[in-house]
MIKELO-451015 format. One line per field, with one value per residue (C-alpha): residue in one letter; residue number from 1; x, z, y. Coordinates in Angstrom, 1 decimal, padded with zeros to 4 digits, m for minus. Each point is the difference from the previous one (the first is absolute). Example, Ala and Ser with C-alpha at 12.3 -4.5 7.8 and 13.67 -1.06 7.14 Angstrom:
rest: A_S
nr: 1_2
c1: 012.3_001.4
c3: 007.8_m000.7
c2: m004.5_003.4
***
This chain:
rest: X_X_X_X_X_X_X_X_X_X_X_X_X_X_X_X_X_X_X_X_X_X_X_X_X_X_X_X_X_X_X_X_X_X_X_X_X_X_X_X_X_X_X_X_X_X_X_X_X_X_X_X_X_X_X_X_X_X_X_X_X_X_X_X_X_X_X_X_X_X_X_X_X_X_X_X_X_X_X_X_X_X_X_X_X_X_X_X_X_X_X_X_X_X_X_X_X_X_X_X
nr: 1_2_3_4_5_6_7_8_9_10_11_12_13_14_15_16_17_18_19_20_21_22_23_24_25_26_27_28_29_30_31_32_33_34_35_36_37_38_39_40_41_42_43_44_45_46_47_48_49_50_51_52_53_54_55_56_57_58_59_60_61_62_63_64_65_66_67_68_69_70_71_72_73_74_75_76_77_78_79_80_81_82_83_84_85_86_87_88_89_90_91_92_93_94_95_96_97_98_99_100
c1: m138.2_m002.7_m003.5_m002.2_m000.1_001.4_003.2_m001.9_002.0_003.3_003.1_002.8_002.7_m001.0_002.0_m001.3_m002.4_m001.8_m001.4_m001.5_m002.2_m000.4_001.4_002.7_001.6_000.7_002.6_m001.5_m003.7_m002.9_001.8_m001.2_001.0_001.0_000.1_002.9_m000.3_003.2_002.2_001.6_m001.3_000.8_000.2_m002.5_m002.2_000.3_m002.1_001.3_m001.2_000.4_m001.3_m002.8_m000.4_m003.1_m001.7_001.7_m003.3_000.3_003.4_001.0_003.3_001.1_001.9_003.4_m000.2_m003.4_m000.5_m003.5_m001.6_m000.3_m000.8_002.9_000.2_002.8_002.1_002.8_002.9_003.5_003.0_002.1_003.1_m001.3_000.6_m003.5_m001.2_m003.5_m001.2_m003.4_m000.4_m002.9_m001.6_m002.1_m003.6_m000.3_003.3_001.2_003.5_002.1_m000.1_003.3
c3: 083.1_001.2_000.0_000.7_m000.2_m002.5_m000.9_m000.5_m002.0_000.3_001.6_001.9_002.5_003.7_001.9_003.5_001.9_003.2_001.4_003.1_m002.2_m002.9_m002.6_m002.6_m002.0_m003.7_m002.1_m002.6_000.9_001.9_m000.2_002.1_m000.4_003.1_m000.5_001.9_000.8_m000.8_003.2_m000.9_m001.8_m003.7_000.1_m002.0_001.4_m000.8_m001.0_001.4_m001.4_002.3_000.0_002.6_001.7_m000.9_001.6_m000.3_m001.1_m003.1_m001.0_m001.3_m000.6_m003.7_m000.5_m001.4_m002.0_m001.5_000.0_001.2_003.3_002.5_003.6_002.0_001.7_002.2_000.2_002.2_m002.0_000.7_m000.9_m002.9_002.2_001.4_003.6_001.1_000.3_m001.0_m001.3_m000.6_m003.7_m002.0_m002.5_m003.0_000.0_m003.7_m001.4_003.3_m000.3_002.8_000.2_000.8
c2: 014.7_002.4_m001.5_003.0_003.8_002.6_m002.1_m003.3_m002.5_001.7_m001.7_001.5_m000.7_000.0_002.7_m000.4_m002.3_001.1_m003.4_001.6_002.2_m002.5_002.2_000.1_002.9_m000.8_001.9_002.4_m001.0_001.5_003.3_002.9_003.8_002.0_003.8_001.8_003.6_002.1_000.4_003.5_002.9_m000.2_m003.7_m002.2_m002.7_m003.7_m002.9_m003.2_m003.4_m002.9_m003.7_m000.4_m003.3_m002.1_m002.9_m003.5_m001.3_001.9_m001.3_m003.3_m001.6_m000.7_m003.4_000.3_m003.2_000.1_003.9_m000.3_001.5_m002.8_m001.0_m001.4_m003.3_m001.1_m003.1_m001.2_m001.2_m001.1_001.9_m001.1_m000.4_m003.3_001.0_m000.6_003.6_000.7_003.3_001.6_000.9_001.7_m001.9_001.4_m001.5_m000.1_m001.5_m001.5_001.5_001.4_003.8_001.7
***
């Protein structure tokens, strides 16, 4: 879910994450239009829409269980196989359920 900007309140699927720049690109949101000149004579120019990356501070994860935007906490849990392996899982702060 987007928290700020022209698409505030809308939700979408994350396409790409750029951790070094603290940015994320979301499908169908924060669209920018790029105009391309015609390459040959007689050809028409084009308008290309593409999702522009936005700052991670303006994006929040939506819980799959309760459907609300939430912060994420982490827990270390044992795997179901009983082999003693431990994994780090994300947990919803509102409903306390594991997020897949």
